[in-house]
PDB file of N, CA, C and O in Angstrom:
ATOM      1  N   UNK A   1       9.825 -31.462 -24.426  1.00  0.00           N
ATOM      2  CA  UNK A   1      10.341 -32.802 -24.165  1.00  0.00           C
ATOM      3  C   UNK A   1      11.866 -32.780 -24.195  1.00  0.00           C
ATOM      4  O   UNK A   1      12.482 -32.207 -25.093  1.00  0.00           O
ATOM      5  N   UNK A   2      12.439 -33.405 -23.213  1.00  0.00           N
ATOM      6  CA  UNK A   2      13.890 -33.546 -23.144  1.00  0.00           C
ATOM      7  C   UNK A   2      14.235 -35.002 -23.442  1.00  0.00           C
ATOM      8  O   UNK A   2      14.102 -35.873 -22.582  1.00  0.00           O
ATOM      9  N   UNK A   3      14.675 -35.250 -24.663  1.00  0.00           N
ATOM     10  CA  UNK A   3      14.936 -36.611 -25.116  1.00  0.00           C
ATOM     11  C   UNK A   3      16.039 -37.285 -24.290  1.00  0.00           C
ATOM     12  O   UNK A   3      15.959 -38.477 -23.995  1.00  0.00           O
ATOM     13  N   UNK A   4      17.068 -36.514 -23.922  1.00  0.00           N
ATOM     14  CA  UNK A   4      18.160 -37.127 -23.166  1.00  0.00           C
ATOM     15  C   UNK A   4      17.690 -37.638 -21.798  1.00  0.00           C
ATOM     16  O   UNK A   4      18.138 -38.692 -21.348  1.00  0.00           O
ATOM     17  N   UNK A   5      16.802 -36.909 -21.142  1.00  0.00           N
ATOM     18  CA  UNK A   5      16.258 -37.380 -19.864  1.00  0.00           C
ATOM     19  C   UNK A   5      15.368 -38.601 -20.057  1.00  0.00           C
ATOM     20  O   UNK A   5      15.381 -39.519 -19.237  1.00  0.00           O
ATOM     21  N   UNK A   6      14.608 -38.609 -21.122  1.00  0.00           N
ATOM     22  CA  UNK A   6      13.725 -39.751 -21.396  1.00  0.00           C
ATOM     23  C   UNK A   6      14.546 -41.007 -21.664  1.00  0.00           C
ATOM     24  O   UNK A   6      14.218 -42.082 -21.162  1.00  0.00           O
ATOM     25  N   UNK A   7      15.608 -40.879 -22.449  1.00  0.00           N
ATOM     26  CA  UNK A   7      16.456 -42.035 -22.752  1.00  0.00           C
ATOM     27  C   UNK A   7      17.148 -42.536 -21.486  1.00  0.00           C
ATOM     28  O   UNK A   7      17.157 -43.739 -21.222  1.00  0.00           O
ATOM     29  N   UNK A   8      17.724 -41.630 -20.704  1.00  0.00           N
ATOM     30  CA  UNK A   8      18.392 -42.039 -19.464  1.00  0.00           C
ATOM     31  C   UNK A   8      17.388 -42.649 -18.483  1.00  0.00           C
ATOM     32  O   UNK A   8      17.706 -43.613 -17.786  1.00  0.00           O
ATOM     33  N   UNK A   9      16.189 -42.093 -18.429  1.00  0.00           N
ATOM     34  CA  UNK A   9      15.155 -42.653 -17.569  1.00  0.00           C
ATOM     35  C   UNK A   9      14.803 -44.073 -17.971  1.00  0.00           C
ATOM     36  O   UNK A   9      14.655 -44.946 -17.116  1.00  0.00           O
ATOM     37  N   UNK A  10      14.669 -44.306 -19.261  1.00  0.00           N
ATOM     38  CA  UNK A  10      14.351 -45.652 -19.749  1.00  0.00           C
ATOM     39  C   UNK A  10      15.480 -46.629 -19.427  1.00  0.00           C
ATOM     40  O   UNK A  10      15.221 -47.772 -19.047  1.00  0.00           O
ATOM     41  N   UNK A  11      16.724 -46.189 -19.575  1.00  0.00           N
ATOM     42  CA  UNK A  11      17.870 -47.040 -19.246  1.00  0.00           C
ATOM     43  C   UNK A  11      17.874 -47.361 -17.752  1.00  0.00           C
ATOM     44  O   UNK A  11      18.102 -48.508 -17.368  1.00  0.00           O
ATOM     45  N   UNK A  12      17.624 -46.359 -16.907  1.00  0.00           N
ATOM     46  CA  UNK A  12      17.604 -46.580 -15.471  1.00  0.00           C
ATOM     47  C   UNK A  12      16.483 -47.543 -15.074  1.00  0.00           C
ATOM     48  O   UNK A  12      16.690 -48.424 -14.239  1.00  0.00           O
ATOM     49  N   UNK A  13      15.318 -47.385 -15.657  1.00  0.00           N
ATOM     50  CA  UNK A  13      14.202 -48.289 -15.349  1.00  0.00           C
ATOM     51  C   UNK A  13      14.553 -49.716 -15.783  1.00  0.00           C
ATOM     52  O   UNK A  13      14.275 -50.673 -15.061  1.00  0.00           O
ATOM     53  N   UNK A  14      15.161 -49.853 -16.955  1.00  0.00           N
ATOM     54  CA  UNK A  14      15.543 -51.183 -17.436  1.00  0.00           C
ATOM     55  C   UNK A  14      16.566 -51.825 -16.508  1.00  0.00           C
ATOM     56  O   UNK A  14      16.439 -53.005 -16.178  1.00  0.00           O
ATOM     57  N   UNK A  15      17.573 -51.076 -16.084  1.00  0.00           N
ATOM     58  CA  UNK A  15      18.573 -51.612 -15.166  1.00  0.00           C
ATOM     59  C   UNK A  15      17.925 -51.952 -13.825  1.00  0.00           C
ATOM     60  O   UNK A  15      18.227 -52.984 -13.226  1.00  0.00           O
ATOM     61  N   UNK A  16      17.036 -51.080 -13.362  1.00  0.00           N
ATOM     62  CA  UNK A  16      16.327 -51.350 -12.113  1.00  0.00           C
ATOM     63  C   UNK A  16      15.540 -52.640 -12.183  1.00  0.00           C
ATOM     64  O   UNK A  16      15.534 -53.416 -11.228  1.00  0.00           O
ATOM     65  N   UNK A  17      14.883 -52.876 -13.288  1.00  0.00           N
ATOM     66  CA  UNK A  17      14.116 -54.109 -13.471  1.00  0.00           C
ATOM     67  C   UNK A  17      15.041 -55.325 -13.509  1.00  0.00           C
ATOM     68  O   UNK A  17      14.790 -56.325 -12.836  1.00  0.00           O
ATOM     69  N   UNK A  18      16.111 -55.233 -14.300  1.00  0.00           N
ATOM     70  CA  UNK A  18      17.011 -56.377 -14.447  1.00  0.00           C
ATOM     71  C   UNK A  18      17.713 -56.730 -13.138  1.00  0.00           C
ATOM     72  O   UNK A  18      17.911 -57.908 -12.838  1.00  0.00           O
ATOM     73  N   UNK A  19      18.088 -55.724 -12.366  1.00  0.00           N
ATOM     74  CA  UNK A  19      18.788 -55.996 -11.109  1.00  0.00           C
ATOM     75  C   UNK A  19      17.796 -56.340 -10.007  1.00  0.00           C
ATOM     76  O   UNK A  19      18.010 -57.297  -9.262  1.00  0.00           O
ATOM     77  N   UNK A  20      16.712 -55.570  -9.891  1.00  0.00           N
ATOM     78  CA  UNK A  20      15.776 -55.764  -8.788  1.00  0.00           C
ATOM     79  C   UNK A  20      14.877 -56.966  -8.928  1.00  0.00           C
ATOM     80  O   UNK A  20      14.635 -57.668  -7.946  1.00  0.00           O
ATOM     81  N   UNK A  21      14.375 -57.224 -10.118  1.00  0.00           N
ATOM     82  CA  UNK A  21      13.418 -58.316 -10.323  1.00  0.00           C
ATOM     83  C   UNK A  21      14.123 -59.593 -10.796  1.00  0.00           C
ATOM     84  O   UNK A  21      13.893 -60.676 -10.258  1.00  0.00           O
ATOM     85  N   UNK A  22      14.969 -59.449 -11.792  1.00  0.00           N
ATOM     86  CA  UNK A  22      15.645 -60.615 -12.368  1.00  0.00           C
ATOM     87  C   UNK A  22      16.904 -61.008 -11.607  1.00  0.00           C
ATOM     88  O   UNK A  22      17.488 -62.057 -11.879  1.00  0.00           O
ATOM     89  N   UNK A  23      17.331 -60.171 -10.647  1.00  0.00           N
ATOM     90  CA  UNK A  23      18.507 -60.430  -9.802  1.00  0.00           C
ATOM     91  C   UNK A  23      19.795 -60.596 -10.614  1.00  0.00           C
ATOM     92  O   UNK A  23      20.646 -61.417 -10.271  1.00  0.00           O
ATOM     93  N   UNK A  24      19.935 -59.817 -11.691  1.00  0.00           N
ATOM     94  CA  UNK A  24      21.152 -59.858 -12.505  1.00  0.00           C
ATOM     95  C   UNK A  24      22.186 -58.896 -11.924  1.00  0.00           C
ATOM     96  O   UNK A  24      22.487 -57.855 -12.508  1.00  0.00           O
ATOM     97  N   UNK A  25      22.718 -59.265 -10.770  1.00  0.00           N
ATOM     98  CA  UNK A  25      23.634 -58.379 -10.065  1.00  0.00           C
ATOM     99  C   UNK A  25      24.984 -58.247 -10.767  1.00  0.00           C
ATOM    100  O   UNK A  25      25.756 -57.348 -10.435  1.00  0.00           O
ATOM    101  N   UNK A  26      25.283 -59.110 -11.718  1.00  0.00           N
ATOM    102  CA  UNK A  26      26.533 -58.994 -12.454  1.00  0.00           C
ATOM    103  C   UNK A  26      26.568 -57.717 -13.287  1.00  0.00           C
ATOM    104  O   UNK A  26      27.636 -57.318 -13.752  1.00  0.00           O
ATOM    105  N   UNK A  27      25.430 -57.074 -13.483  1.00  0.00           N
ATOM    106  CA  UNK A  27      25.391 -55.799 -14.204  1.00  0.00           C
ATOM    107  C   UNK A  27      25.990 -54.649 -13.394  1.00  0.00           C
ATOM    108  O   UNK A  27      26.318 -53.600 -13.947  1.00  0.00           O
ATOM    109  N   UNK A  28      26.129 -54.849 -12.096  1.00  0.00           N
ATOM    110  CA  UNK A  28      26.654 -53.805 -11.224  1.00  0.00           C
ATOM    111  C   UNK A  28      28.176 -53.781 -11.302  1.00  0.00           C
ATOM    112  O   UNK A  28      28.833 -54.807 -11.128  1.00  0.00           O
ATOM    113  N   UNK A  29      28.728 -52.600 -11.564  1.00  0.00           N
ATOM    114  CA  UNK A  29      30.187 -52.459 -11.671  1.00  0.00           C
ATOM    115  C   UNK A  29      30.840 -52.745 -10.323  1.00  0.00           C
ATOM    116  O   UNK A  29      30.399 -52.236  -9.292  1.00  0.00           O
ATOM    117  N   UNK A  30      31.869 -53.543 -10.336  1.00  0.00           N
ATOM    118  CA  UNK A  30      32.609 -53.843  -9.127  1.00  0.00           C
ATOM    119  C   UNK A  30      31.940 -54.843  -8.205  1.00  0.00           C
ATOM    120  O   UNK A  30      32.387 -55.034  -7.073  1.00  0.00           O
ATOM    121  N   UNK A  31      30.888 -55.479  -8.664  1.00  0.00           N
ATOM    122  CA  UNK A  31      30.166 -56.434  -7.830  1.00  0.00           C
ATOM    123  C   UNK A  31      30.997 -57.693  -7.634  1.00  0.00           C
ATOM    124  O   UNK A  31      31.462 -58.296  -8.601  1.00  0.00           O
ATOM    125  N   UNK A  32      31.179 -58.085  -6.383  1.00  0.00           N
ATOM    126  CA  UNK A  32      31.899 -59.303  -6.042  1.00  0.00           C
ATOM    127  C   UNK A  32      30.990 -60.136  -5.143  1.00  0.00           C
ATOM    128  O   UNK A  32      30.784 -59.804  -3.976  1.00  0.00           O
ATOM    129  N   UNK A  33      30.460 -61.198  -5.685  1.00  0.00           N
ATOM    130  CA  UNK A  33      29.470 -62.020  -4.977  1.00  0.00           C
ATOM    131  C   UNK A  33      30.003 -62.585  -3.666  1.00  0.00           C
ATOM    132  O   UNK A  33      29.237 -62.794  -2.726  1.00  0.00           O
ATOM    133  N   UNK A  34      31.290 -62.830  -3.596  1.00  0.00           N
ATOM    134  CA  UNK A  34      31.876 -63.423  -2.392  1.00  0.00           C
ATOM    135  C   UNK A  34      31.911 -62.445  -1.221  1.00  0.00           C
ATOM    136  O   UNK A  34      31.960 -62.873  -0.068  1.00  0.00           O
ATOM    137  N   UNK A  35      31.887 -61.153  -1.491  1.00  0.00           N
ATOM    138  CA  UNK A  35      31.989 -60.158  -0.422  1.00  0.00           C
ATOM    139  C   UNK A  35      30.642 -59.644   0.061  1.00  0.00           C
ATOM    140  O   UNK A  35      30.570 -59.036   1.129  1.00  0.00           O
ATOM    141  N   UNK A  36      29.580 -59.869  -0.692  1.00  0.00           N
ATOM    142  CA  UNK A  36      28.255 -59.351  -0.342  1.00  0.00           C
ATOM    143  C   UNK A  36      27.586 -60.297   0.654  1.00  0.00           C
ATOM    144  O   UNK A  36      27.548 -61.510   0.445  1.00  0.00           O
ATOM    145  N   UNK A  37      27.056 -59.724   1.744  1.00  0.00           N
ATOM    146  CA  UNK A  37      26.447 -60.559   2.776  1.00  0.00           C
ATOM    147  C   UNK A  37      25.019 -60.973   2.441  1.00  0.00           C
ATOM    148  O   UNK A  37      24.596 -62.064   2.826  1.00  0.00           O
ATOM    149  N   UNK A  38      24.269 -60.136   1.737  1.00  0.00           N
ATOM    150  CA  UNK A  38      22.873 -60.442   1.409  1.00  0.00           C
ATOM    151  C   UNK A  38      22.592 -60.013  -0.031  1.00  0.00           C
ATOM    152  O   UNK A  38      22.272 -58.854  -0.295  1.00  0.00           O
ATOM    153  N   UNK A  39      22.717 -60.963  -0.953  1.00  0.00           N
ATOM    154  CA  UNK A  39      22.568 -60.681  -2.378  1.00  0.00           C
ATOM    155  C   UNK A  39      21.159 -60.200  -2.730  1.00  0.00           C
ATOM    156  O   UNK A  39      21.003 -59.288  -3.541  1.00  0.00           O
ATOM    157  N   UNK A  40      20.140 -60.804  -2.129  1.00  0.00           N
ATOM    158  CA  UNK A  40      18.756 -60.417  -2.437  1.00  0.00           C
ATOM    159  C   UNK A  40      18.460 -58.995  -1.986  1.00  0.00           C
ATOM    160  O   UNK A  40      17.816 -58.234  -2.708  1.00  0.00           O
ATOM    161  N   UNK A  41      18.928 -58.631  -0.796  1.00  0.00           N
ATOM    162  CA  UNK A  41      18.700 -57.282  -0.289  1.00  0.00           C
ATOM    163  C   UNK A  41      19.424 -56.252  -1.155  1.00  0.00           C
ATOM    164  O   UNK A  41      18.878 -55.188  -1.448  1.00  0.00           O
ATOM    165  N   UNK A  42      20.646 -56.567  -1.560  1.00  0.00           N
ATOM    166  CA  UNK A  42      21.398 -55.674  -2.433  1.00  0.00           C
ATOM    167  C   UNK A  42      20.678 -55.478  -3.758  1.00  0.00           C
ATOM    168  O   UNK A  42      20.536 -54.349  -4.227  1.00  0.00           O
ATOM    169  N   UNK A  43      20.224 -56.564  -4.361  1.00  0.00           N
ATOM    170  CA  UNK A  43      19.536 -56.485  -5.642  1.00  0.00           C
ATOM    171  C   UNK A  43      18.254 -55.659  -5.527  1.00  0.00           C
ATOM    172  O   UNK A  43      17.956 -54.851  -6.406  1.00  0.00           O
ATOM    173  N   UNK A  44      17.504 -55.858  -4.456  1.00  0.00           N
ATOM    174  CA  UNK A  44      16.259 -55.118  -4.275  1.00  0.00           C
ATOM    175  C   UNK A  44      16.538 -53.631  -4.057  1.00  0.00           C
ATOM    176  O   UNK A  44      15.873 -52.784  -4.654  1.00  0.00           O
ATOM    177  N   UNK A  45      17.504 -53.312  -3.216  1.00  0.00           N
ATOM    178  CA  UNK A  45      17.833 -51.915  -2.936  1.00  0.00           C
ATOM    179  C   UNK A  45      18.286 -51.183  -4.191  1.00  0.00           C
ATOM    180  O   UNK A  45      17.792 -50.097  -4.494  1.00  0.00           O
ATOM    181  N   UNK A  46      19.213 -51.769  -4.912  1.00  0.00           N
ATOM    182  CA  UNK A  46      19.723 -51.137  -6.126  1.00  0.00           C
ATOM    183  C   UNK A  46      18.642 -51.078  -7.201  1.00  0.00           C
ATOM    184  O   UNK A  46      18.513 -50.070  -7.895  1.00  0.00           O
ATOM    185  N   UNK A  47      17.870 -52.145  -7.342  1.00  0.00           N
ATOM    186  CA  UNK A  47      16.812 -52.167  -8.347  1.00  0.00           C
ATOM    187  C   UNK A  47      15.756 -51.103  -8.103  1.00  0.00           C
ATOM    188  O   UNK A  47      15.345 -50.403  -9.028  1.00  0.00           O
ATOM    189  N   UNK A  48      15.318 -50.984  -6.862  1.00  0.00           N
ATOM    190  CA  UNK A  48      14.297 -49.983  -6.534  1.00  0.00           C
ATOM    191  C   UNK A  48      14.850 -48.574  -6.733  1.00  0.00           C
ATOM    192  O   UNK A  48      14.163 -47.701  -7.263  1.00  0.00           O
ATOM    193  N   UNK A  49      16.086 -48.358  -6.310  1.00  0.00           N
ATOM    194  CA  UNK A  49      16.678 -47.031  -6.474  1.00  0.00           C
ATOM    195  C   UNK A  49      16.760 -46.647  -7.941  1.00  0.00           C
ATOM    196  O   UNK A  49      16.378 -45.538  -8.315  1.00  0.00           O
ATOM    197  N   UNK A  50      17.251 -47.547  -8.772  1.00  0.00           N
ATOM    198  CA  UNK A  50      17.367 -47.239 -10.193  1.00  0.00           C
ATOM    199  C   UNK A  50      15.995 -47.067 -10.839  1.00  0.00           C
ATOM    200  O   UNK A  50      15.825 -46.193 -11.689  1.00  0.00           O
ATOM    201  N   UNK A  51      15.023 -47.876 -10.459  1.00  0.00           N
ATOM    202  CA  UNK A  51      13.683 -47.747 -11.040  1.00  0.00           C
ATOM    203  C   UNK A  51      13.045 -46.414 -10.656  1.00  0.00           C
ATOM    204  O   UNK A  51      12.444 -45.751 -11.502  1.00  0.00           O
ATOM    205  N   UNK A  52      13.167 -46.018  -9.400  1.00  0.00           N
ATOM    206  CA  UNK A  52      12.587 -44.743  -8.952  1.00  0.00           C
ATOM    207  C   UNK A  52      13.286 -43.569  -9.634  1.00  0.00           C
ATOM    208  O   UNK A  52      12.630 -42.639 -10.103  1.00  0.00           O
ATOM    209  N   UNK A  53      14.617 -43.613  -9.688  1.00  0.00           N
ATOM    210  CA  UNK A  53      15.341 -42.550 -10.387  1.00  0.00           C
ATOM    211  C   UNK A  53      14.957 -42.506 -11.866  1.00  0.00           C
ATOM    212  O   UNK A  53      14.793 -41.429 -12.439  1.00  0.00           O
ATOM    213  N   UNK A  54      14.816 -43.673 -12.470  1.00  0.00           N
ATOM    214  CA  UNK A  54      14.425 -43.733 -13.876  1.00  0.00           C
ATOM    215  C   UNK A  54      13.049 -43.150 -14.121  1.00  0.00           C
ATOM    216  O   UNK A  54      12.847 -42.419 -15.090  1.00  0.00           O
ATOM    217  N   UNK A  55      12.099 -43.467 -13.249  1.00  0.00           N
ATOM    218  CA  UNK A  55      10.753 -42.897 -13.405  1.00  0.00           C
ATOM    219  C   UNK A  55      10.786 -41.383 -13.230  1.00  0.00           C
ATOM    220  O   UNK A  55      10.100 -40.654 -13.947  1.00  0.00           O
ATOM    221  N   UNK A  56      11.586 -40.914 -12.271  1.00  0.00           N
ATOM    222  CA  UNK A  56      11.733 -39.467 -12.092  1.00  0.00           C
ATOM    223  C   UNK A  56      12.316 -38.806 -13.325  1.00  0.00           C
ATOM    224  O   UNK A  56      11.838 -37.756 -13.754  1.00  0.00           O
ATOM    225  N   UNK A  57      13.341 -39.409 -13.895  1.00  0.00           N
ATOM    226  CA  UNK A  57      13.940 -38.855 -15.108  1.00  0.00           C
ATOM    227  C   UNK A  57      12.941 -38.857 -16.263  1.00  0.00           C
ATOM    228  O   UNK A  57      12.869 -37.895 -17.027  1.00  0.00           O
ATOM    229  N   UNK A  58      12.178 -39.929 -16.388  1.00  0.00           N
ATOM    230  CA  UNK A  58      11.153 -39.981 -17.437  1.00  0.00           C
ATOM    231  C   UNK A  58      10.121 -38.866 -17.273  1.00  0.00           C
ATOM    232  O   UNK A  58       9.755 -38.203 -18.243  1.00  0.00           O
ATOM    233  N   UNK A  59       9.665 -38.669 -16.060  1.00  0.00           N
ATOM    234  CA  UNK A  59       8.663 -37.631 -15.804  1.00  0.00           C
ATOM    235  C   UNK A  59       9.223 -36.253 -16.126  1.00  0.00           C
ATOM    236  O   UNK A  59       8.580 -35.458 -16.812  1.00  0.00           O
ATOM    237  N   UNK A  60      10.439 -35.971 -15.622  1.00  0.00           N
ATOM    238  CA  UNK A  60      11.041 -34.671 -15.913  1.00  0.00           C
ATOM    239  C   UNK A  60      11.281 -34.494 -17.406  1.00  0.00           C
ATOM    240  O   UNK A  60      11.131 -33.390 -17.929  1.00  0.00           O
ATOM    241  N   UNK A  61      11.650 -35.558 -18.093  1.00  0.00           N
ATOM    242  CA  UNK A  61      11.852 -35.476 -19.538  1.00  0.00           C
ATOM    243  C   UNK A  61      10.560 -35.221 -20.283  1.00  0.00           C
ATOM    244  O   UNK A  61      10.542 -34.462 -21.252  1.00  0.00           O
ATOM    245  N   UNK A  62       9.483 -35.842 -19.845  1.00  0.00           N
ATOM    246  CA  UNK A  62       8.199 -35.675 -20.529  1.00  0.00           C
ATOM    247  C   UNK A  62       7.572 -34.306 -20.282  1.00  0.00           C
ATOM    248  O   UNK A  62       6.885 -33.775 -21.155  1.00  0.00           O
ATOM    249  N   UNK A  63       7.801 -33.727 -19.095  1.00  0.00           N
ATOM    250  CA  UNK A  63       7.217 -32.404 -18.843  1.00  0.00           C
ATOM    251  C   UNK A  63       8.085 -31.285 -19.412  1.00  0.00           C
ATOM    252  O   UNK A  63       7.688 -30.120 -19.408  1.00  0.00           O
ATOM    253  N   UNK A  64       9.270 -31.646 -19.902  1.00  0.00           N
ATOM    254  CA  UNK A  64      10.099 -30.654 -20.572  1.00  0.00           C
ATOM    255  C   UNK A  64      10.995 -29.856 -19.642  1.00  0.00           C
ATOM    256  O   UNK A  64      11.292 -28.695 -19.925  1.00  0.00           O
ATOM    257  N   UNK A  65      11.424 -30.437 -18.561  1.00  0.00           N
ATOM    258  CA  UNK A  65      12.339 -29.765 -17.642  1.00  0.00           C
ATOM    259  C   UNK A  65      13.654 -29.540 -18.364  1.00  0.00           C
ATOM    260  O   UNK A  65      14.300 -30.499 -18.786  1.00  0.00           O
ATOM    261  N   UNK A  66      14.060 -28.286 -18.512  1.00  0.00           N
ATOM    262  CA  UNK A  66      15.194 -27.952 -19.374  1.00  0.00           C
ATOM    263  C   UNK A  66      16.551 -28.026 -18.694  1.00  0.00           C
ATOM    264  O   UNK A  66      17.570 -27.903 -19.373  1.00  0.00           O
ATOM    265  N   UNK A  67      16.606 -28.217 -17.414  1.00  0.00           N
ATOM    266  CA  UNK A  67      17.884 -28.291 -16.726  1.00  0.00           C
ATOM    267  C   UNK A  67      18.263 -29.747 -16.475  1.00  0.00           C
ATOM    268  O   UNK A  67      18.324 -30.203 -15.333  1.00  0.00           O
ATOM    269  N   UNK A  68      18.510 -30.453 -17.546  1.00  0.00           N
ATOM    270  CA  UNK A  68      18.813 -31.882 -17.472  1.00  0.00           C
ATOM    271  C   UNK A  68      20.092 -32.143 -16.674  1.00  0.00           C
ATOM    272  O   UNK A  68      20.190 -33.150 -15.973  1.00  0.00           O
ATOM    273  N   UNK A  69      21.067 -31.243 -16.777  1.00  0.00           N
ATOM    274  CA  UNK A  69      22.323 -31.441 -16.052  1.00  0.00           C
ATOM    275  C   UNK A  69      22.083 -31.481 -14.550  1.00  0.00           C
ATOM    276  O   UNK A  69      22.688 -32.291 -13.847  1.00  0.00           O
ATOM    277  N   UNK A  70      21.216 -30.624 -14.058  1.00  0.00           N
ATOM    278  CA  UNK A  70      20.912 -30.576 -12.630  1.00  0.00           C
ATOM    279  C   UNK A  70      20.266 -31.878 -12.174  1.00  0.00           C
ATOM    280  O   UNK A  70      20.646 -32.441 -11.147  1.00  0.00           O
ATOM    281  N   UNK A  71      19.306 -32.345 -12.927  1.00  0.00           N
ATOM    282  CA  UNK A  71      18.608 -33.587 -12.580  1.00  0.00           C
ATOM    283  C   UNK A  71      19.575 -34.764 -12.600  1.00  0.00           C
ATOM    284  O   UNK A  71      19.532 -35.610 -11.707  1.00  0.00           O
ATOM    285  N   UNK A  72      20.445 -34.830 -13.601  1.00  0.00           N
ATOM    286  CA  UNK A  72      21.394 -35.934 -13.688  1.00  0.00           C
ATOM    287  C   UNK A  72      22.407 -35.872 -12.541  1.00  0.00           C
ATOM    288  O   UNK A  72      22.818 -36.914 -12.030  1.00  0.00           O
ATOM    289  N   UNK A  73      22.811 -34.678 -12.133  1.00  0.00           N
ATOM    290  CA  UNK A  73      23.736 -34.550 -11.006  1.00  0.00           C
ATOM    291  C   UNK A  73      23.088 -35.040  -9.714  1.00  0.00           C
ATOM    292  O   UNK A  73      23.751 -35.679  -8.897  1.00  0.00           O
ATOM    293  N   UNK A  74      21.816 -34.752  -9.522  1.00  0.00           N
ATOM    294  CA  UNK A  74      21.101 -35.247  -8.343  1.00  0.00           C
ATOM    295  C   UNK A  74      21.016 -36.773  -8.391  1.00  0.00           C
ATOM    296  O   UNK A  74      21.230 -37.436  -7.376  1.00  0.00           O
ATOM    297  N   UNK A  75      20.708 -37.330  -9.554  1.00  0.00           N
ATOM    298  CA  UNK A  75      20.616 -38.784  -9.696  1.00  0.00           C
ATOM    299  C   UNK A  75      21.962 -39.442  -9.398  1.00  0.00           C
ATOM    300  O   UNK A  75      22.016 -40.448  -8.690  1.00  0.00           O
ATOM    301  N   UNK A  76      23.036 -38.889  -9.927  1.00  0.00           N
ATOM    302  CA  UNK A  76      24.365 -39.441  -9.678  1.00  0.00           C
ATOM    303  C   UNK A  76      24.715 -39.322  -8.197  1.00  0.00           C
ATOM    304  O   UNK A  76      25.323 -40.232  -7.634  1.00  0.00           O
ATOM    305  N   UNK A  77      24.342 -38.221  -7.564  1.00  0.00           N
ATOM    306  CA  UNK A  77      24.582 -38.052  -6.133  1.00  0.00           C
ATOM    307  C   UNK A  77      23.864 -39.105  -5.310  1.00  0.00           C
ATOM    308  O   UNK A  77      24.436 -39.650  -4.367  1.00  0.00           O
ATOM    309  N   UNK A  78      22.630 -39.396  -5.653  1.00  0.00           N
ATOM    310  CA  UNK A  78      21.871 -40.431  -4.941  1.00  0.00           C
ATOM    311  C   UNK A  78      22.529 -41.799  -5.125  1.00  0.00           C
ATOM    312  O   UNK A  78      22.612 -42.584  -4.180  1.00  0.00           O
ATOM    313  N   UNK A  79      22.990 -42.080  -6.328  1.00  0.00           N
ATOM    314  CA  UNK A  79      23.657 -43.357  -6.590  1.00  0.00           C
ATOM    315  C   UNK A  79      24.959 -43.449  -5.793  1.00  0.00           C
ATOM    316  O   UNK A  79      25.278 -44.509  -5.254  1.00  0.00           O
ATOM    317  N   UNK A  80      25.708 -42.356  -5.714  1.00  0.00           N
ATOM    318  CA  UNK A  80      26.946 -42.368  -4.935  1.00  0.00           C
ATOM    319  C   UNK A  80      26.669 -42.596  -3.451  1.00  0.00           C
ATOM    320  O   UNK A  80      27.404 -43.325  -2.786  1.00  0.00           O
ATOM    321  N   UNK A  81      25.613 -41.974  -2.934  1.00  0.00           N
ATOM    322  CA  UNK A  81      25.232 -42.218  -1.539  1.00  0.00           C
ATOM    323  C   UNK A  81      24.878 -43.684  -1.325  1.00  0.00           C
ATOM    324  O   UNK A  81      25.216 -44.266  -0.295  1.00  0.00           O
ATOM    325  N   UNK A  82      24.207 -44.268  -2.284  1.00  0.00           N
ATOM    326  CA  UNK A  82      23.847 -45.680  -2.175  1.00  0.00           C
ATOM    327  C   UNK A  82      25.094 -46.572  -2.210  1.00  0.00           C
ATOM    328  O   UNK A  82      25.163 -47.569  -1.491  1.00  0.00           O
ATOM    329  N   UNK A  83      26.061 -46.222  -3.029  1.00  0.00           N
ATOM    330  CA  UNK A  83      27.313 -46.983  -3.085  1.00  0.00           C
ATOM    331  C   UNK A  83      28.008 -46.955  -1.729  1.00  0.00           C
ATOM    332  O   UNK A  83      28.494 -47.983  -1.257  1.00  0.00           O
ATOM    333  N   UNK A  84      28.056 -45.791  -1.107  1.00  0.00           N
ATOM    334  CA  UNK A  84      28.671 -45.671   0.214  1.00  0.00           C
ATOM    335  C   UNK A  84      27.908 -46.526   1.225  1.00  0.00           C
ATOM    336  O   UNK A  84      28.523 -47.236   2.021  1.00  0.00           O
ATOM    337  N   UNK A  85      26.575 -46.462   1.201  1.00  0.00           N
ATOM    338  CA  UNK A  85      25.765 -47.255   2.125  1.00  0.00           C
ATOM    339  C   UNK A  85      26.004 -48.754   1.932  1.00  0.00           C
ATOM    340  O   UNK A  85      26.202 -49.489   2.899  1.00  0.00           O
ATOM    341  N   UNK A  86      25.984 -49.193   0.685  1.00  0.00           N
ATOM    342  CA  UNK A  86      26.160 -50.623   0.403  1.00  0.00           C
ATOM    343  C   UNK A  86      27.536 -51.082   0.859  1.00  0.00           C
ATOM    344  O   UNK A  86      27.667 -52.148   1.461  1.00  0.00           O
ATOM    345  N   UNK A  87      28.557 -50.292   0.580  1.00  0.00           N
ATOM    346  CA  UNK A  87      29.905 -50.683   1.001  1.00  0.00           C
ATOM    347  C   UNK A  87      30.067 -50.694   2.505  1.00  0.00           C
ATOM    348  O   UNK A  87      30.849 -51.482   3.037  1.00  0.00           O
ATOM    349  N   UNK A  88      29.339 -49.830   3.204  1.00  0.00           N
ATOM    350  CA  UNK A  88      29.450 -49.775   4.660  1.00  0.00           C
ATOM    351  C   UNK A  88      28.634 -50.869   5.345  1.00  0.00           C
ATOM    352  O   UNK A  88      29.066 -51.402   6.367  1.00  0.00           O
ATOM    353  N   UNK A  89      27.471 -51.212   4.807  1.00  0.00           N
ATOM    354  CA  UNK A  89      26.554 -52.107   5.493  1.00  0.00           C
ATOM    355  C   UNK A  89      26.442 -53.522   4.934  1.00  0.00           C
ATOM    356  O   UNK A  89      26.109 -54.450   5.671  1.00  0.00           O
ATOM    357  N   UNK A  90      26.715 -53.700   3.639  1.00  0.00           N
ATOM    358  CA  UNK A  90      26.436 -55.000   3.017  1.00  0.00           C
ATOM    359  C   UNK A  90      27.661 -55.737   2.493  1.00  0.00           C
ATOM    360  O   UNK A  90      27.535 -56.836   1.953  1.00  0.00           O
ATOM    361  N   UNK A  91      28.828 -55.157   2.642  1.00  0.00           N
ATOM    362  CA  UNK A  91      30.031 -55.785   2.108  1.00  0.00           C
ATOM    363  C   UNK A  91      30.978 -56.086   3.259  1.00  0.00           C
ATOM    364  O   UNK A  91      31.163 -55.266   4.159  1.00  0.00           O
ATOM    365  N   UNK A  92      31.569 -57.266   3.219  1.00  0.00           N
ATOM    366  CA  UNK A  92      32.518 -57.668   4.261  1.00  0.00           C
ATOM    367  C   UNK A  92      33.870 -57.057   3.984  1.00  0.00           C
ATOM    368  O   UNK A  92      34.812 -57.273   4.746  1.00  0.00           O
TER     369      UNK A  92
END
């Protein structure tokens, strides 16, 4: 068991739930409501991404994957790609 992956996975799932379901977009760093064209789509996209990444981290943590740094780098890379997409497509 990799406790650090399990904890990060739980945090990601919680953020995914709060942003995707509860629409608490103020949790997103740099979020400016006036510049976003579709708040619901943004919340759903970010929420689903964080929830899926969180579940992946939880699974890898529970099976004992020992290369936590590699998994976290992939997760951060996916989040960075999403930031680029959101800034290109959903922000004025």
